[in-house]
mmJSON file of the N, C-alpha and C atoms, coordinates in Angstrom:
{"data_MODEL":{"atom_site":{
"group_PDB":["ATOM","ATOM","ATOM","ATOM","ATOM","ATOM","ATOM","ATOM","ATOM","ATOM","ATOM","ATOM","ATOM","ATOM","ATOM","ATOM","ATOM","ATOM","ATOM","ATOM","ATOM","ATOM","ATOM","ATOM","ATOM","ATOM","ATOM","ATOM","ATOM","ATOM","ATOM","ATOM","ATOM","ATOM","ATOM","ATOM","ATOM","ATOM","ATOM","ATOM","ATOM","ATOM","ATOM","ATOM","ATOM","ATOM","ATOM","ATOM","ATOM","ATOM","ATOM","ATOM","ATOM","ATOM","ATOM","ATOM","ATOM","ATOM","ATOM","ATOM","ATOM","ATOM","ATOM","ATOM","ATOM","ATOM","ATOM","ATOM","ATOM","ATOM","ATOM","ATOM","ATOM","ATOM","ATOM","ATOM","ATOM","ATOM","ATOM","ATOM","ATOM","ATOM","ATOM","ATOM","ATOM","ATOM","ATOM","ATOM","ATOM","ATOM","ATOM","ATOM","ATOM","ATOM","ATOM","ATOM","ATOM","ATOM","ATOM","ATOM","ATOM","ATOM","ATOM","ATOM","ATOM","ATOM","ATOM","ATOM","ATOM","ATOM","ATOM","ATOM","ATOM","ATOM","ATOM","ATOM","ATOM","ATOM","ATOM","ATOM","ATOM","ATOM","ATOM","ATOM","ATOM","ATOM","ATOM","ATOM","ATOM","ATOM","ATOM","ATOM","ATOM","ATOM","ATOM","ATOM","ATOM","ATOM","ATOM","ATOM","ATOM","ATOM","ATOM","ATOM","ATOM","ATOM","ATOM","ATOM","ATOM","ATOM","ATOM","ATOM","ATOM","ATOM","ATOM","ATOM","ATOM","ATOM","ATOM","ATOM","ATOM","ATOM","ATOM","ATOM","ATOM","ATOM","ATOM","ATOM","ATOM","ATOM","ATOM","ATOM","ATOM","ATOM","ATOM","ATOM","ATOM","ATOM","ATOM","ATOM","ATOM","ATOM","ATOM","ATOM","ATOM","ATOM","ATOM","ATOM","ATOM","ATOM","ATOM","ATOM","ATOM","ATOM","ATOM","ATOM","ATOM","ATOM","ATOM","ATOM","ATOM","ATOM","ATOM","ATOM","ATOM","ATOM","ATOM","ATOM","ATOM","ATOM"],
"id":[1,2,3,4,5,6,7,8,9,10,11,12,13,14,15,16,17,18,19,20,21,22,23,24,25,26,27,28,29,30,31,32,33,34,35,36,37,38,39,40,41,42,43,44,45,46,47,48,49,50,51,52,53,54,55,56,57,58,59,60,61,62,63,64,65,66,67,68,69,70,71,72,73,74,75,76,77,78,79,80,81,82,83,84,85,86,87,88,89,90,91,92,93,94,95,96,97,98,99,100,101,102,103,104,105,106,107,108,109,110,111,112,113,114,115,116,117,118,119,120,121,122,123,124,125,126,127,128,129,130,131,132,133,134,135,136,137,138,139,140,141,142,143,144,145,146,147,148,149,150,151,152,153,154,155,156,157,158,159,160,161,162,163,164,165,166,167,168,169,170,171,172,173,174,175,176,177,178,179,180,181,182,183,184,185,186,187,188,189,190,191,192,193,194,195,196,197,198,199,200,201,202,203,204,205,206,207,208,209,210],
"type_symbol":["N","C","C","N","C","C","N","C","C","N","C","C","N","C","C","N","C","C","N","C","C","N","C","C","N","C","C","N","C","C","N","C","C","N","C","C","N","C","C","N","C","C","N","C","C","N","C","C","N","C","C","N","C","C","N","C","C","N","C","C","N","C","C","N","C","C","N","C","C","N","C","C","N","C","C","N","C","C","N","C","C","N","C","C","N","C","C","N","C","C","N","C","C","N","C","C","N","C","C","N","C","C","N","C","C","N","C","C","N","C","C","N","C","C","N","C","C","N","C","C","N","C","C","N","C","C","N","C","C","N","C","C","N","C","C","N","C","C","N","C","C","N","C","C","N","C","C","N","C","C","N","C","C","N","C","C","N","C","C","N","C","C","N","C","C","N","C","C","N","C","C","N","C","C","N","C","C","N","C","C","N","C","C","N","C","C","N","C","C","N","C","C","N","C","C","N","C","C","N","C","C","N","C","C","N","C","C","N","C","C"],
"label_atom_id":["N","CA","C","N","CA","C","N","CA","C","N","CA","C","N","CA","C","N","CA","C","N","CA","C","N","CA","C","N","CA","C","N","CA","C","N","CA","C","N","CA","C","N","CA","C","N","CA","C","N","CA","C","N","CA","C","N","CA","C","N","CA","C","N","CA","C","N","CA","C","N","CA","C","N","CA","C","N","CA","C","N","CA","C","N","CA","C","N","CA","C","N","CA","C","N","CA","C","N","CA","C","N","CA","C","N","CA","C","N","CA","C","N","CA","C","N","CA","C","N","CA","C","N","CA","C","N","CA","C","N","CA","C","N","CA","C","N","CA","C","N","CA","C","N","CA","C","N","CA","C","N","CA","C","N","CA","C","N","CA","C","N","CA","C","N","CA","C","N","CA","C","N","CA","C","N","CA","C","N","CA","C","N","CA","C","N","CA","C","N","CA","C","N","CA","C","N","CA","C","N","CA","C","N","CA","C","N","CA","C","N","CA","C","N","CA","C","N","CA","C","N","CA","C","N","CA","C","N","CA","C","N","CA","C","N","CA","C","N","CA","C","N","CA","C"],
"label_alt_id":[null,null,null,null,null,null,null,null,null,null,null,null,null,null,null,null,null,null,null,null,null,null,null,null,null,null,null,null,null,null,null,null,null,null,null,null,null,null,null,null,null,null,null,null,null,null,null,null,null,null,null,null,null,null,null,null,null,null,null,null,null,null,null,null,null,null,null,null,null,null,null,null,null,null,null,null,null,null,null,null,null,null,null,null,null,null,null,null,null,null,null,null,null,null,null,null,null,null,null,null,null,null,null,null,null,null,null,null,null,null,null,null,null,null,null,null,null,null,null,null,null,null,null,null,null,null,null,null,null,null,null,null,null,null,null,null,null,null,null,null,null,null,null,null,null,null,null,null,null,null,null,null,null,null,null,null,null,null,null,null,null,null,null,null,null,null,null,null,null,null,null,null,null,null,null,null,null,null,null,null,null,null,null,null,null,null,null,null,null,null,null,null,null,null,null,null,null,null,null,null,null,null,null,null,null,null,null,null,null,null],
"label_comp_id":["MET","MET","MET","GLU","GLU","GLU","GLN","GLN","GLN","TYR","TYR","TYR","HIS","HIS","HIS","LEU","LEU","LEU","PHE","PHE","PHE","GLN","GLN","GLN","ASN","ASN","ASN","LYS","LYS","LYS","GLU","GLU","GLU","MET","MET","MET","THR","THR","THR","LEU","LEU","LEU","LEU","LEU","LEU","ASP","ASP","ASP","LEU","LEU","LEU","LEU","LEU","LEU","ASP","ASP","ASP","GLY","GLY","GLY","ILE","ILE","ILE","ILE","ILE","ILE","ASP","ASP","ASP","THR","THR","THR","GLY","GLY","GLY","VAL","VAL","VAL","VAL","VAL","VAL","VAL","VAL","VAL","SER","SER","SER","GLY","GLY","GLY","GLU","GLU","GLU","ILE","ILE","ILE","LEU","LEU","LEU","ILE","ILE","ILE","SER","SER","SER","VAL","VAL","VAL","ALA","ALA","ALA","ASN","ASN","ASN","ILE","ILE","ILE","ASP","ASP","ASP","LEU","LEU","LEU","ILE","ILE","ILE","VAL","VAL","VAL","VAL","VAL","VAL","ASP","ASP","ASP","LEU","LEU","LEU","LYS","LYS","LYS","LEU","LEU","LEU","LEU","LEU","LEU","ILE","ILE","ILE","SER","SER","SER","SER","SER","SER","ILE","ILE","ILE","GLU","GLU","GLU","SER","SER","SER","ALA","ALA","ALA","PHE","PHE","PHE","GLY","GLY","GLY","PRO","PRO","PRO","TYR","TYR","TYR","GLU","GLU","GLU","ARG","ARG","ARG","LYS","LYS","LYS","ILE","ILE","ILE","VAL","VAL","VAL","SER","SER","SER","GLY","GLY","GLY","GLY","GLY","GLY","ASN","ASN","ASN","ARG","ARG","ARG"],
"label_asym_id":["A","A","A","A","A","A","A","A","A","A","A","A","A","A","A","A","A","A","A","A","A","A","A","A","A","A","A","A","A","A","A","A","A","A","A","A","A","A","A","A","A","A","A","A","A","A","A","A","A","A","A","A","A","A","A","A","A","A","A","A","A","A","A","A","A","A","A","A","A","A","A","A","A","A","A","A","A","A","A","A","A","A","A","A","A","A","A","A","A","A","A","A","A","A","A","A","A","A","A","A","A","A","A","A","A","A","A","A","A","A","A","A","A","A","A","A","A","A","A","A","A","A","A","A","A","A","A","A","A","A","A","A","A","A","A","A","A","A","A","A","A","A","A","A","A","A","A","A","A","A","A","A","A","A","A","A","A","A","A","A","A","A","A","A","A","A","A","A","A","A","A","A","A","A","A","A","A","A","A","A","A","A","A","A","A","A","A","A","A","A","A","A","A","A","A","A","A","A","A","A","A","A","A","A","A","A","A","A","A","A"],
"label_entity_id":["1","1","1","1","1","1","1","1","1","1","1","1","1","1","1","1","1","1","1","1","1","1","1","1","1","1","1","1","1","1","1","1","1","1","1","1","1","1","1","1","1","1","1","1","1","1","1","1","1","1","1","1","1","1","1","1","1","1","1","1","1","1","1","1","1","1","1","1","1","1","1","1","1","1","1","1","1","1","1","1","1","1","1","1","1","1","1","1","1","1","1","1","1","1","1","1","1","1","1","1","1","1","1","1","1","1","1","1","1","1","1","1","1","1","1","1","1","1","1","1","1","1","1","1","1","1","1","1","1","1","1","1","1","1","1","1","1","1","1","1","1","1","1","1","1","1","1","1","1","1","1","1","1","1","1","1","1","1","1","1","1","1","1","1","1","1","1","1","1","1","1","1","1","1","1","1","1","1","1","1","1","1","1","1","1","1","1","1","1","1","1","1","1","1","1","1","1","1","1","1","1","1","1","1","1","1","1","1","1","1"],
"label_seq_id":[1,1,1,2,2,2,3,3,3,4,4,4,5,5,5,6,6,6,7,7,7,8,8,8,9,9,9,10,10,10,11,11,11,12,12,12,13,13,13,14,14,14,15,15,15,16,16,16,17,17,17,18,18,18,19,19,19,20,20,20,21,21,21,22,22,22,23,23,23,24,24,24,25,25,25,26,26,26,27,27,27,28,28,28,29,29,29,30,30,30,31,31,31,32,32,32,33,33,33,34,34,34,35,35,35,36,36,36,37,37,37,38,38,38,39,39,39,40,40,40,41,41,41,42,42,42,43,43,43,44,44,44,45,45,45,46,46,46,47,47,47,48,48,48,49,49,49,50,50,50,51,51,51,52,52,52,53,53,53,54,54,54,55,55,55,56,56,56,57,57,57,58,58,58,59,59,59,60,60,60,61,61,61,62,62,62,63,63,63,64,64,64,65,65,65,66,66,66,67,67,67,68,68,68,69,69,69,70,70,70],
"pdbx_PDB_ins_code":[null,null,null,null,null,null,null,null,null,null,null,null,null,null,null,null,null,null,null,null,null,null,null,null,null,null,null,null,null,null,null,null,null,null,null,null,null,null,null,null,null,null,null,null,null,null,null,null,null,null,null,null,null,null,null,null,null,null,null,null,null,null,null,null,null,null,null,null,null,null,null,null,null,null,null,null,null,null,null,null,null,null,null,null,null,null,null,null,null,null,null,null,null,null,null,null,null,null,null,null,null,null,null,null,null,null,null,null,null,null,null,null,null,null,null,null,null,null,null,null,null,null,null,null,null,null,null,null,null,null,null,null,null,null,null,null,null,null,null,null,null,null,null,null,null,null,null,null,null,null,null,null,null,null,null,null,null,null,null,null,null,null,null,null,null,null,null,null,null,null,null,null,null,null,null,null,null,null,null,null,null,null,null,null,null,null,null,null,null,null,null,null,null,null,null,null,null,null,null,null,null,null,null,null,null,null,null,null,null,null],
"Cartn_x":[3.641,4.919,5.654,6.562,7.333,8.65,9.13,10.401,11.422,12.553,13.562,14.712,15.154,16.212,17.513,18.555,20.034,20.372,20.094,20.55,19.393,18.264,17.162,17.457,17.205,17.434,18.769,19.788,21.154,22.01,22.699,23.578,24.848,25.521,26.66,27.835,28.931,29.933,31.131,32.027,33.034,33.857,34.104,34.861,34.126,32.857,31.987,32.135,32.242,32.33,33.705,34.792,36.155,36.497,35.836,36.008,35.37,34.114,33.469,34.264,34.782,35.678,36.887,37.622,38.839,38.67,37.501,37.128,36.912,36.098,35.721,36.675,37.212,38.012,37.425,38.067,37.413,38.605,38.14,39.104,38.555,39.542,39.198,40.063,39.443,40.125,39.763,40.701,40.544,41.576,41.42,42.379,42.302,43.594,43.659,44.277,43.774,44.358,44.454,45.694,46.028,46.398,45.624,45.798,45.789,46.476,46.347,46.145,45.086,44.775,44.615,43.852,43.594,44.904,46.012,47.174,47.275,47.339,47.57,48.967,49.189,50.4,50.791,49.962,50.153,48.891,49.104,48.126,48.53,47.732,48.061,46.832,47.067,46.165,46.316,45.275,45.326,44.471,45.08,44.489,44.745,43.76,43.986,43.208,43.869,43.354,43.317,42.12,42.002,41.51,42.254,41.888,42.945,42.415,43.364,44.142,45.249,46.22,45.464,44.729,43.994,42.816,42.26,41.053,41.776,42.877,43.507,44.221,44.981,45.801,45.281,44.324,43.743,44.394,43.84,44.392,45.848,46.715,48.057,48.173,48.837,49.192,50.538,50.644,51.961,52.666,53.75,54.565,55.513,55.328,56.174,57.105,58.446,59.452,59.918,59.831,60.171,61.483,62.09,63.462,64.605,64.476,65.538,65.931,65.219,65.505,64.805,65.484,64.786,64.804],
"Cartn_y":[136.925,136.947,137.97,138.815,139.872,139.104,139.421,138.988,140.1,139.721,140.881,140.588,141.602,141.448,141.814,141.328,141.592,143.016,143.621,145.091,145.995,145.696,146.534,147.705,148.994,150.198,150.401,149.92,150.008,150.6,151.61,152.171,151.311,150.935,150.11,150.952,151.255,151.966,151.033,151.453,150.466,150.052,150.776,150.604,149.375,149.536,148.51,147.073,147.212,145.997,145.397,146.164,145.684,145.186,145.796,145.178,143.829,143.675,142.392,141.214,141.7,140.791,140.342,141.379,141.008,140.233,140.526,139.836,138.378,138.162,136.681,135.971,136.704,136.122,135.789,135.796,135.49,134.812,133.854,133.045,133.22,133.655,133.95,132.857,132.166,131.123,131.38,131.084,131.184,130.556,130.499,129.932,130.671,130.847,131.553,130.53,130.291,129.412,130.189,130.13,130.818,129.531,129.718,128.6,129.163,128.585,128.978,127.565,127.693,126.449,125.191,125.39,124.284,123.645,124.319,123.992,124.873,124.24,124.962,125.522,126.852,127.451,127.74,128.449,128.966,128.661,128.256,127.813,128.514,129.412,130.107,129.745,129.248,128.878,129.855,130.603,131.628,131.301,131.609,131.378,132.647,133.348,134.549,134.421,134.628,134.606,136.146,136.607,137.932,137.736,137.998,137.823,138.557,138.723,139.201,137.978,138.353,137.236,136.459,137.124,136.497,135.633,135.984,135.182,133.931,134.038,132.931,131.953,132.395,131.612,131.421,132.152,132.118,133.326,133.4,134.529,134.355,135.537,135.608,135.384,134.431,134.434,134.725,135.779,136.287,135.472,135.047,134.143,135.038,134.971,135.814,135.022,135.376,134.588,135.24,134.48,135.049,134.433,135.32,134.937,134.946,135.382,135.511,134.313,133.16,131.807,131.887,131.553,131.403,129.908],
"Cartn_z":[17.315,17.853,16.8,17.414,16.577,16.352,15.155,14.636,14.778,15.365,15.573,14.56,13.856,12.928,13.662,13.188,13.922,13.693,12.575,12.382,12.339,12.84,12.929,13.904,13.129,13.899,14.541,13.847,14.295,13.027,13.227,12.162,12.395,11.307,11.488,10.618,11.117,10.468,10.073,9.23,8.717,9.897,10.866,12.064,12.889,12.923,13.666,12.839,11.502,10.648,10.852,10.76,10.844,12.325,13.243,14.695,14.793,14.226,14.181,13.57,12.324,11.64,12.318,12.831,13.507,14.804,15.569,16.846,16.538,15.571,15.224,14.293,13.299,12.36,11.021,9.903,8.687,7.799,7.072,6.265,4.8,3.95,2.46,1.831,0.879,0.095,-1.461,-2.309,-3.657,-4.444,-5.858,-6.656,-8.039,-8.523,-9.832,-10.704,-11.818,-12.863,-14.281,-14.651,-15.955,-16.959,-18.083,-19.069,-20.485,-21.373,-22.855,-23.52,-24.39,-25.314,-24.415,-23.301,-22.389,-21.919,-21.76,-21.108,-19.79,-18.581,-17.401,-17.335,-17.273,-17.053,-15.657,-14.992,-13.688,-12.866,-11.525,-10.556,-9.267,-8.853,-7.491,-6.553,-5.46,-4.452,-3.355,-3.018,-2.0,-0.808,0.398,1.635,2.524,2.945,3.81,5.155,6.146,7.551,8.061,8.384,9.007,10.268,11.424,12.76,13.634,14.978,15.93,16.412,17.074,17.478,18.648,19.465,20.547,20.074,19.109,18.482,17.916,17.161,16.49,17.37,18.318,19.19,20.751,21.041,22.471,23.22,24.525,25.267,25.599,25.766,26.238,27.485,27.995,29.537,29.859,30.736,31.056,32.077,31.824,32.872,33.574,34.938,35.689,36.355,36.289,36.769,38.081,39.253,40.49,41.067,41.797,42.402,41.405,40.271,39.255,38.561,38.861,38.146,36.778,35.689,34.458,33.925],
"occupancy":[1.0,1.0,1.0,1.0,1.0,1.0,1.0,1.0,1.0,1.0,1.0,1.0,1.0,1.0,1.0,1.0,1.0,1.0,1.0,1.0,1.0,1.0,1.0,1.0,1.0,1.0,1.0,1.0,1.0,1.0,1.0,1.0,1.0,1.0,1.0,1.0,1.0,1.0,1.0,1.0,1.0,1.0,1.0,1.0,1.0,1.0,1.0,1.0,1.0,1.0,1.0,1.0,1.0,1.0,1.0,1.0,1.0,1.0,1.0,1.0,1.0,1.0,1.0,1.0,1.0,1.0,1.0,1.0,1.0,1.0,1.0,1.0,1.0,1.0,1.0,1.0,1.0,1.0,1.0,1.0,1.0,1.0,1.0,1.0,1.0,1.0,1.0,1.0,1.0,1.0,1.0,1.0,1.0,1.0,1.0,1.0,1.0,1.0,1.0,1.0,1.0,1.0,1.0,1.0,1.0,1.0,1.0,1.0,1.0,1.0,1.0,1.0,1.0,1.0,1.0,1.0,1.0,1.0,1.0,1.0,1.0,1.0,1.0,1.0,1.0,1.0,1.0,1.0,1.0,1.0,1.0,1.0,1.0,1.0,1.0,1.0,1.0,1.0,1.0,1.0,1.0,1.0,1.0,1.0,1.0,1.0,1.0,1.0,1.0,1.0,1.0,1.0,1.0,1.0,1.0,1.0,1.0,1.0,1.0,1.0,1.0,1.0,1.0,1.0,1.0,1.0,1.0,1.0,1.0,1.0,1.0,1.0,1.0,1.0,1.0,1.0,1.0,1.0,1.0,1.0,1.0,1.0,1.0,1.0,1.0,1.0,1.0,1.0,1.0,1.0,1.0,1.0,1.0,1.0,1.0,1.0,1.0,1.0,1.0,1.0,1.0,1.0,1.0,1.0,1.0,1.0,1.0,1.0,1.0,1.0],
"B_iso_or_equiv":[0.0,0.0,0.0,0.0,0.0,0.0,0.0,0.0,0.0,0.0,0.0,0.0,0.0,0.0,0.0,0.0,0.0,0.0,0.0,0.0,0.0,0.0,0.0,0.0,0.0,0.0,0.0,0.0,0.0,0.0,0.0,0.0,0.0,0.0,0.0,0.0,0.0,0.0,0.0,0.0,0.0,0.0,0.0,0.0,0.0,0.0,0.0,0.0,0.0,0.0,0.0,0.0,0.0,0.0,0.0,0.0,0.0,0.0,0.0,0.0,0.0,0.0,0.0,0.0,0.0,0.0,0.0,0.0,0.0,0.0,0.0,0.0,0.0,0.0,0.0,0.0,0.0,0.0,0.0,0.0,0.0,0.0,0.0,0.0,0.0,0.0,0.0,0.0,0.0,0.0,0.0,0.0,0.0,0.0,0.0,0.0,0.0,0.0,0.0,0.0,0.0,0.0,0.0,0.0,0.0,0.0,0.0,0.0,0.0,0.0,0.0,0.0,0.0,0.0,0.0,0.0,0.0,0.0,0.0,0.0,0.0,0.0,0.0,0.0,0.0,0.0,0.0,0.0,0.0,0.0,0.0,0.0,0.0,0.0,0.0,0.0,0.0,0.0,0.0,0.0,0.0,0.0,0.0,0.0,0.0,0.0,0.0,0.0,0.0,0.0,0.0,0.0,0.0,0.0,0.0,0.0,0.0,0.0,0.0,0.0,0.0,0.0,0.0,0.0,0.0,0.0,0.0,0.0,0.0,0.0,0.0,0.0,0.0,0.0,0.0,0.0,0.0,0.0,0.0,0.0,0.0,0.0,0.0,0.0,0.0,0.0,0.0,0.0,0.0,0.0,0.0,0.0,0.0,0.0,0.0,0.0,0.0,0.0,0.0,0.0,0.0,0.0,0.0,0.0,0.0,0.0,0.0,0.0,0.0,0.0],
"pdbx_formal_charge":[null,null,null,null,null,null,null,null,null,null,null,null,null,null,null,null,null,null,null,null,null,null,null,null,null,null,null,null,null,null,null,null,null,null,null,null,null,null,null,null,null,null,null,null,null,null,null,null,null,null,null,null,null,null,null,null,null,null,null,null,null,null,null,null,null,null,null,null,null,null,null,null,null,null,null,null,null,null,null,null,null,null,null,null,null,null,null,null,null,null,null,null,null,null,null,null,null,null,null,null,null,null,null,null,null,null,null,null,null,null,null,null,null,null,null,null,null,null,null,null,null,null,null,null,null,null,null,null,null,null,null,null,null,null,null,null,null,null,null,null,null,null,null,null,null,null,null,null,null,null,null,null,null,null,null,null,null,null,null,null,null,null,null,null,null,null,null,null,null,null,null,null,null,null,null,null,null,null,null,null,null,null,null,null,null,null,null,null,null,null,null,null,null,null,null,null,null,null,null,null,null,null,null,null,null,null,null,null,null,null],
"auth_seq_id":[1,1,1,2,2,2,3,3,3,4,4,4,5,5,5,6,6,6,7,7,7,8,8,8,9,9,9,10,10,10,11,11,11,12,12,12,13,13,13,14,14,14,15,15,15,16,16,16,17,17,17,18,18,18,19,19,19,20,20,20,21,21,21,22,22,22,23,23,23,24,24,24,25,25,25,26,26,26,27,27,27,28,28,28,29,29,29,30,30,30,31,31,31,32,32,32,33,33,33,34,34,34,35,35,35,36,36,36,37,37,37,38,38,38,39,39,39,40,40,40,41,41,41,42,42,42,43,43,43,44,44,44,45,45,45,46,46,46,47,47,47,48,48,48,49,49,49,50,50,50,51,51,51,52,52,52,53,53,53,54,54,54,55,55,55,56,56,56,57,57,57,58,58,58,59,59,59,60,60,60,61,61,61,62,62,62,63,63,63,64,64,64,65,65,65,66,66,66,67,67,67,68,68,68,69,69,69,70,70,70],
"auth_comp_id":["MET","MET","MET","GLU","GLU","GLU","GLN","GLN","GLN","TYR","TYR","TYR","HIS","HIS","HIS","LEU","LEU","LEU","PHE","PHE","PHE","GLN","GLN","GLN","ASN","ASN","ASN","LYS","LYS","LYS","GLU","GLU","GLU","MET","MET","MET","THR","THR","THR","LEU","LEU","LEU","LEU","LEU","LEU","ASP","ASP","ASP","LEU","LEU","LEU","LEU","LEU","LEU","ASP","ASP","ASP","GLY","GLY","GLY","ILE","ILE","ILE","ILE","ILE","ILE","ASP","ASP","ASP","THR","THR","THR","GLY","GLY","GLY","VAL","VAL","VAL","VAL","VAL","VAL","VAL","VAL","VAL","SER","SER","SER","GLY","GLY","GLY","GLU","GLU","GLU","ILE","ILE","ILE","LEU","LEU","LEU","ILE","ILE","ILE","SER","SER","SER","VAL","VAL","VAL","ALA","ALA","ALA","ASN","ASN","ASN","ILE","ILE","ILE","ASP","ASP","ASP","LEU","LEU","LEU","ILE","ILE","ILE","VAL","VAL","VAL","VAL","VAL","VAL","ASP","ASP","ASP","LEU","LEU","LEU","LYS","LYS","LYS","LEU","LEU","LEU","LEU","LEU","LEU","ILE","ILE","ILE","SER","SER","SER","SER","SER","SER","ILE","ILE","ILE","GLU","GLU","GLU","SER","SER","SER","ALA","ALA","ALA","PHE","PHE","PHE","GLY","GLY","GLY","PRO","PRO","PRO","TYR","TYR","TYR","GLU","GLU","GLU","ARG","ARG","ARG","LYS","LYS","LYS","ILE","ILE","ILE","VAL","VAL","VAL","SER","SER","SER","GLY","GLY","GLY","GLY","GLY","GLY","ASN","ASN","ASN","ARG","ARG","ARG"],
"auth_asym_id":["A","A","A","A","A","A","A","A","A","A","A","A","A","A","A","A","A","A","A","A","A","A","A","A","A","A","A","A","A","A","A","A","A","A","A","A","A","A","A","A","A","A","A","A","A","A","A","A","A","A","A","A","A","A","A","A","A","A","A","A","A","A","A","A","A","A","A","A","A","A","A","A","A","A","A","A","A","A","A","A","A","A","A","A","A","A","A","A","A","A","A","A","A","A","A","A","A","A","A","A","A","A","A","A","A","A","A","A","A","A","A","A","A","A","A","A","A","A","A","A","A","A","A","A","A","A","A","A","A","A","A","A","A","A","A","A","A","A","A","A","A","A","A","A","A","A","A","A","A","A","A","A","A","A","A","A","A","A","A","A","A","A","A","A","A","A","A","A","A","A","A","A","A","A","A","A","A","A","A","A","A","A","A","A","A","A","A","A","A","A","A","A","A","A","A","A","A","A","A","A","A","A","A","A","A","A","A","A","A","A"],
"auth_atom_id":["N","CA","C","N","CA","C","N","CA","C","N","CA","C","N","CA","C","N","CA","C","N","CA","C","N","CA","C","N","CA","C","N","CA","C","N","CA","C","N","CA","C","N","CA","C","N","CA","C","N","CA","C","N","CA","C","N","CA","C","N","CA","C","N","CA","C","N","CA","C","N","CA","C","N","CA","C","N","CA","C","N","CA","C","N","CA","C","N","CA","C","N","CA","C","N","CA","C","N","CA","C","N","CA","C","N","CA","C","N","CA","C","N","CA","C","N","CA","C","N","CA","C","N","CA","C","N","CA","C","N","CA","C","N","CA","C","N","CA","C","N","CA","C","N","CA","C","N","CA","C","N","CA","C","N","CA","C","N","CA","C","N","CA","C","N","CA","C","N","CA","C","N","CA","C","N","CA","C","N","CA","C","N","CA","C","N","CA","C","N","CA","C","N","CA","C","N","CA","C","N","CA","C","N","CA","C","N","CA","C","N","CA","C","N","CA","C","N","CA","C","N","CA","C","N","CA","C","N","CA","C","N","CA","C","N","CA","C","N","CA","C","N","CA","C"],
"pdbx_PDB_model_num":[1,1,1,1,1,1,1,1,1,1,1,1,1,1,1,1,1,1,1,1,1,1,1,1,1,1,1,1,1,1,1,1,1,1,1,1,1,1,1,1,1,1,1,1,1,1,1,1,1,1,1,1,1,1,1,1,1,1,1,1,1,1,1,1,1,1,1,1,1,1,1,1,1,1,1,1,1,1,1,1,1,1,1,1,1,1,1,1,1,1,1,1,1,1,1,1,1,1,1,1,1,1,1,1,1,1,1,1,1,1,1,1,1,1,1,1,1,1,1,1,1,1,1,1,1,1,1,1,1,1,1,1,1,1,1,1,1,1,1,1,1,1,1,1,1,1,1,1,1,1,1,1,1,1,1,1,1,1,1,1,1,1,1,1,1,1,1,1,1,1,1,1,1,1,1,1,1,1,1,1,1,1,1,1,1,1,1,1,1,1,1,1,1,1,1,1,1,1,1,1,1,1,1,1,1,1,1,1,1,1]
}}}
């Protein structure tokens, strides 16, 4: 039985990579701690979400108001 690899015989450009990341979404998390002599001075907690609006919040549904009533 043959095994197929995901990227076998396919060239991937930076645009393809960014399109895949934005389509599915990526979360990056990290923490920066600055300390001197074992005393914590600054703590920075980082969270970054890279995604399209549609991927993050679902499809946009346009609401059409008929008859002028709002």
